[in-house]
N, C-alpha and C positions, 0 to 999 in steps of 0.2 A: 736203314738202307740195306739193300741186298745187291751184291756184286756176283754176277754169274756168267758162265760161258754161254755159248750159242745154243740156248735152250728156251725157245719162246714159251713153252709150257710153264716155265718158272715165272714168266711175266704174269700169267693168269693166276697161278696158284698163290704166289706171294702177295699179289694185290688183293685177292679175296681175303686172305688171312688178315692183312693189315686193315682192310676196310671193316671187316666184321669186328675187329678189336678197337675200332674207332681211332686208328692211327694213320698218320700220313706215311707214304713210302716213297723212297727214291730208288729207282731201278737203274742199274748199270749192267746191261747185257753185253754180250760179245758182238763185235763188229760184223760177224758173219750173219747175224740174225736181225740187224738193225731195221730192215724194212718190215719184217714181221712184227717186231716189237713196236714200231711206230704205229702200225695199223691196229694192233691190239690196244695200245694206250689211247688212240683216237676214239675207238669204240667205247672204252671206259669213260672217257671225257664226255662223249655224247650221252651216255646213260646218266652220268652225274648231273649234267646240265638239264636233262629231261626231268629230273627230280629236284631241281633248284639247289643242288649241292655244289660246293666248290671243286673245281678241277685240280686245285692245289693238293688234294688228297693223294694224287698219283702223278709223279713226275718221272719222266724218262731222261736220264743223263746221257748225253752223247759226247763223250770225251775220249781222246786218245790216251795212251798209257801215261805219258808225262803229265797231261792235264789231270788225270785221275790221281796220280801221286800227289800233286799239289792240292787237289780238293781234299784228299784224305788228311793231309797235314794241316790245312787251313780251310775247313769247310765253310761255305757261304750259307749253309743251313745248319740248324742245331741237330746234331746226331747223338742219339742215345746208344745206338747199337748198330754194328755192321755185321751182316751175315754173308760170308763168302761161300758160294756153292760152286764147287769145281775141283780141279786137281790140286795137288800139293803146291805147285808153283803159285797158283792163284791165292791160296790160303796164306802162304808165306809172304807174298807181295802185300796183301792186306794187313797182316799183322805187323809187318815192318814199317808201314806208312800211316796207319790209323792212329788217331789221337783220342779214341773212345773205345768202349768195350767191343771186342770181337768174339763172336760165338760160332 
């Protein structure tokens, strides 16, 4: 899982790295870029479907801060690692609430 601020380029870069490593990825971008992130993930899903691959490889989480805290404490998906990309506050937030490795 990667949690990042309003940087749609991270949506592309993180997804490429996860896909090339044959890993699924959960993306949690900032609310300011939600429309861009939705469009990017929709294109990824279209490409995956065109090659008969599961769209489960790439999931965009759309949660507010409180929902994100709850998800980090009790994830509905198996999480091996969370990568927070952003400022000190974001990194601190993730470290305080995650129940898995944070890098």
